C-alpha angles and dihedrals in degrees: 000000000000090000090051091052091050091052093049092049091046090051093050093048091048091049092050092048091046092052090048091048092047089049092051091047091049091050091048092049091047091051090047090052092048091048092048091049091048091047089051088053090049090054090049095045104043096072087061094065096034088060096054123102120219126042090249092052092048092048091051091048091051091054093047090048091049092055092047093047102043102025094236123156096224134022126182131180122206133191113224107226112175107299093341136083119220116200109233099176144341133200120239089037115226108204096201094058099067096228097201093049099055113111122176129188108232114172093139093047090047091055091049091051092049090055096043117033096175130088111280130202121222112196095198121010089195093065111105094224098045122116113275122271126186118266091244084074103033094046089068104081092203095063116097115158124037145175122211120197126185115226105222130204117183088349094303125108108247098162141013128222114203123189127183142182128214089225137047111275128191118259109271118240126241092267093053092049087048088058089052088052090052090050094053091047088059088045091053092054092046093049093047092050092048092048092047092049090046091051090049091051091050091049091049091048090049089048091052093047093048093046090048089055088055096043106026130171101281124207132161124201098220120127113247095015128109127188128198127180137184134187121190120177117223130226091297089062096151090056113086110242129214099227114128137176139177144159135188142175123258129196118278097036094296129143128205120199138175138185125183146169127209114209115254132007137265138064096316093052092046093048092052091047090052091048093049093049092048092047092048091051093050091049093046092051087054089052092242114174123250097253095050090044092056092045089054092046089050092054089049091051092048091050093049090045092053090051091051090046091058090054097040115019111219094025110126125193117208134162139194121215139185112195127179144176121208122200097201100189092050095037092230130134136190117210128190126182131202102190090311130129112265118252123251119247114219119206131102084348137357117262135162118246110258102231130129107230122237121233122299116263114266098030100102143350093251129044141153119236103172111184125224123221118227129198107218124214122241092264104035142167135183117209116199122184145163120244095254089087098052089051091064113125117241092225137001110290092001117136092211115102132209094244127182094294092053091048092050089053092053093045089049088058091053092047093050090055092044086241100155105138129110089255089056090052090051090050089053092054091043090056092050092049091049090050094053093040102244146012118331113258096238134038117273124213122179132186121186119186115185139173089251103270112137094015129260 
């Protein structure tokens, strides 16, 4: 009898243990299936926010994908900025909340995130002792359960994804939280790519604005005078250059013009170029003579060079300039050079002005920049340029350069065809680039002032 009882008890215990084991296995399998399904949805959803453009668009796509992947009722993505959270996006979007304006102090949440960098489940966000969740979640009285997941970059939380349900949900297993972790890893990559692309677009826009300030659209309101300009960046096109150009009308039918080139590339060269152009324009509007203008620009270059020297010993800032004044009614021009190539005079032929240049700006306190007077033909043109164009190679890999004589021959062809517009200048540079097999090494800036024949 005793043996029978033992057998019965053993059978009951075994059955109970088997049922418990089978239940645990069933739950584990169910969780595994849910995790696998969620992971499949992650794989399907992540391309949608990797393909978006701006950071705001990517953030919104991440929130939409989170709702679709995890079946939550609300998803919000926050940027972590110091001890504050900034709401980047929320799904569903609520127009009257001003998503991008919401800022939330979060020192306690920051400390919790620093201690626990993995996704965390909150059974009831309304409970006073529950882990902290951003107000974008808790301010909705319908939300009950939530998951918060730090978005990490180089091991540091840079954003926070919060998801919530308007009902109590069971605590997710380790595998399901692992899927959430996988999702935010994809989100981190997408956000970083979007922010990098956005920064590059901003830099490119700044580059264009800065370069436009150096080489603006130039027009002079003088009867019978046309002006055309061109700026073409060289191979180092993402480095700001120091080329600058300008022209303006003076009383009595006169025109003042300038072209210059600061040595080197980068922000310092561009800043000096912008300063020199602005200073020249102010002096020209005051009708300052060429010699005094170059002396003033030289002092400015020396001052900027000294400032740069203090920040970077051995770094010299120099500039070349060609400045001219044209008396249109009398067909006379004054030209002064500070280390710059002489302009070409266009008339019956095309010839460079014979004038020895004075010293470059920024070399010394004193310098002589004696101007030369030119008598212009009835149909005249003055072609000013930076040296990037005469350094063009005649053929790919050839050491021979275009030089001043080669440039004069090309300009003579334009002049003979009355091709004096900005588009014609662009076609000239295109032809030189095609001949050498690629972009010119240095930036090219051109300024053509004509007596109006052929249009501007």
